[in-house]
TIDRENGU-856903 format. One record per residue: residue in one letter; x, y, z of N, C-alpha, C in turn. Coordinates in steps of 0.05 Angstrom, whole numbers, plus 32768, in hexadecimal, padded with zeros to 4 digits. Example, Ala and Ser with C-alpha at 12.3 -4.5 7.8 and 13.67 -1.06 7.14 Angstrom:
2
A81087F8E809C80F67FA6809C81087FBE809C/S81017FD3808E81117FEB808F81028001809D/
END
This chain:
86
M775A80C17AAE775680DA7A9C774680C87A7F/S773480DD7A78772480D07A6D773180D27A49/F771880C47A3E772A80CA7A20772580E07A10/V771080EE7A17770081067A07772181197A1C/K7724811A7A347739812A7A377758812C7A2E/Q774F81107A29777981127A1E7773811A7A0A/E775C811479EF775E812479D67760813879D6/Y7750814D79E77756816A79E87777817079EF/I777A81647A08779781607A0C77AA815879F0/N77AB815479E177B4814279D177AF815879B5/A779B816679B17799817D799B77A7819479A9/V77B1819479BE77BE81AE79CB77D781AA79C6/N77EB819179C57801818779C47807818A79AE/N77F18187799878018188798577F9819E796B/L77EC81AE797C77F381D1796E781081D57974/K780E81D0798C782B81DB799C783C81D7798D/D783D81B8798B785A81AE797E785C81B27963/T784981B37951784881AA7934783781BE792A/Y782B81DB7932782581F0792978308200791F/D782A820F78FE783C822078F17827823178EF/A7823824F78F87815826178E8781A826E78CE/F782F826778CE7837827B78B3783D826678A3/F7836824E7898782B823878867816824A7879/M782182467860780A8258785077EB824F7851/G77F78234784F77D58228785377C882227863/N77D38232787E77C58234789C77C08255789D/R77D3825F789277D2827E789277BD82947886/Y77B8827A786D77A5828F7857779382777858/G778C826A78657774825378687772823F7849/L77848241784277788228782D778382147832/E778F82047848779281EC784C779E81EE786F/N778081E47885779581ED78A2779581CE78A7/T77B481D578A677C181B778B177B681AB78CD/H77AB81BB78E177A081B678F4778481B578FE/K777081BB78E4775881BC78E6774D81B878FD/K7748819478FF773A81857913774581937930/D77618197792E7766819B7947776381B77959/F775981C77948775181E57951773381DA7950/D772181D0793F770181CC794676FA81B9795D/L771381A6796F770881987988770E81B77999/L772081C0799B772681D979AC771481E979AB/S770A81ED799076F38200799476D481FB79A3/N76E281DF79A976B781E279C176BD81EB79D9/L76E181EE79E276D681F079FA76C5820C79FC/K76C082137A1276B082237A1C76B882417A30/D76D6823F7A3676DC82557A3D76DC82727A2F/D76D282867A3076D0829B7A2176F082A67A12/K770582A37A1B771F82AA7A147721829479F8/V7718827A79FF7729826C79E67726826A79C8/P770F827D79B97712828979A877338293799E/N772882AB79AC774582B579B6776882AF79A9/T776682A279CA777D828C79CD777D827879AB/L77668271799E7770825C79867776826F7972/G776B8286796E776B829F795A778E82A87961/W779A82A7797E77AC82B5797777C5829D796C/I77C6828E797477CE8266797277CB8262794C/H77B7826D794477AC826B792577C4827C790C/D77C08293792077C882AE791477EB82AF7911/C77EE82AB7933780B82AD793A781F829C7935/Y781982847943782A826F7957783682667944/D785982627947785B824D79327873823A7948/C786C8221793E787C820B795C7897820B794D/Y78A58218794178BC821B794078CE822D7959/Y78BD8235796478BF8248797D78B982377993/K78A88227799A789E821A79B278AD821679C4/N78CC821579C678DE820F79D778DA823979E6/E78DA824379DC78DB826479E878BE826779F8/L78AF825579F6789382647A05789A825B7A22/E7887827A7A337891827E7A4C787782707A59/N7872826F7A75785D82607A82784782727A85/G782982667A7D781382747A77781382817A62/N781182687A4A7816826C7A3277F782677A28/A77EF82717A0E77DB826279F977D682477A02/F77EA82337A0C77E1821A7A0777E082107A20/D77EF82257A3677E982207A5777CD821F7A59/Y77C082327A5477A8823E7A51778D82277A4B/L779582227A32778782117A26777F81F57A35/L779B81EE7A3D77A581D57A53779181DE7A6A/E778F81F97A7B778481FA7A91776281F67A8D/V775F820B7A76773F82047A71773681ED7A6B/I774781D17A5A773F81B97A56773F81AD7A76/D775181B47A87774F81A07A9F773281A97AB1/N772D81C17AB2771181D17AB976FE81C37AB0/E76FE81BC7A9776DD81BB7A8F76DF819F7A8B/L76F3818F7A8B76EA816E7A7C76FE81607A8F/N76FA81647AA876F181597AC576E481427ACE/
END
């Protein structure tokens, strides 16, 4: 696996494991705790990536990560990474 692909995967996992959309800084754009991850993932070309990142940014709380079902936003991003960065 390439270093670049691993960086993208790490960004997805970091968002999944630690991002909280309801933290005041993230919620109101005062201080985004995961700006680097969002910026990196926004480079993916798939047309649904902006909406996926928007959902994560506005709605996702890592506290509930164990309740995610298969086919969630993070699975989608990992699939896009796998397709685009082979």
